[in-house]
Every structure is written in structure tokens, then in C-alpha cells.
C-alpha positions, 0 to 999 in steps of 0.5 A: 340324088344320094341313096339313103345310107350314103353321103356324097362328098364331091360326088364320091359316095361313101357308105355310112358305117354303123358303130354298135360296140357301145360299152353297155353292149360289151358289158351286157355280153359279159354278164356273170363275169368277174371284173374290177371297175375303176371309177373317178368321182371328180367332185369328191375328196373322199371318193376321188378314185375307187375300184369296185370288184365283183360280178357284172349283173346288169348294164345299161346305157348310163349304169353298171350293176356289180355284185361283190360275191364275197360280201354280197354287196351290190353297186350301181355305178354311173357310166359317166364316172367309169374310167375302165373295166378290168376283166378277170377272165376272158371276155366276149366281144361281138361286132359286125366284123368280129365275134370273138372271145379274148 
């Protein structure tokens, strides 16, 4: 019998690694930091690709909220459309094997 948390592969026990660096966790760690969020809307001809600039206010499993401090506009962005985020200042990243600022 294999103990919990391990899988047996031909009688070789391999511990399961739990991945916790989900994008929403990384974004939450960086609340208040200035970013550019690159987004694609594949079904829209008018808004195919868009860049949102602002400060991270909130992040969840399926969304990112950015506030543009220049005009005080707020943007609710669905993570499914997010390509990548460019940070305009050092980011904080925390993981089981790393707790650094880049």
C-alpha cells in the first residue's frame, strides 16, 4: 500500500509536488504595483489586442482589477484573456522554494 501524498510507479515511490504559484497568487502578492496587462480578445475585431496600464488593486482566480491613476479608470480583466503582465517595478514572488523580490 502507498502512503498518502505518494504515487507508486513500478514500486518506486515518488512524492507529489504541490504547485502553488498560480498567477492570481503572484498578482495578489504585487497589489499596489504599476503594471501593463497585455490582453487579447479573439472574438473582437475592434479590441483584438489591448494593453491596460495601471496599479493592481485586486486579483482573483478568474480576474484582475487594475486602476489607472492618471484618469482614475478601473478595469476588470478576465484572466482567460490575459496574455502576460509587465511589471514597471520589482515584483515580489513567493514559492515554497523561493521567497524573493525581482
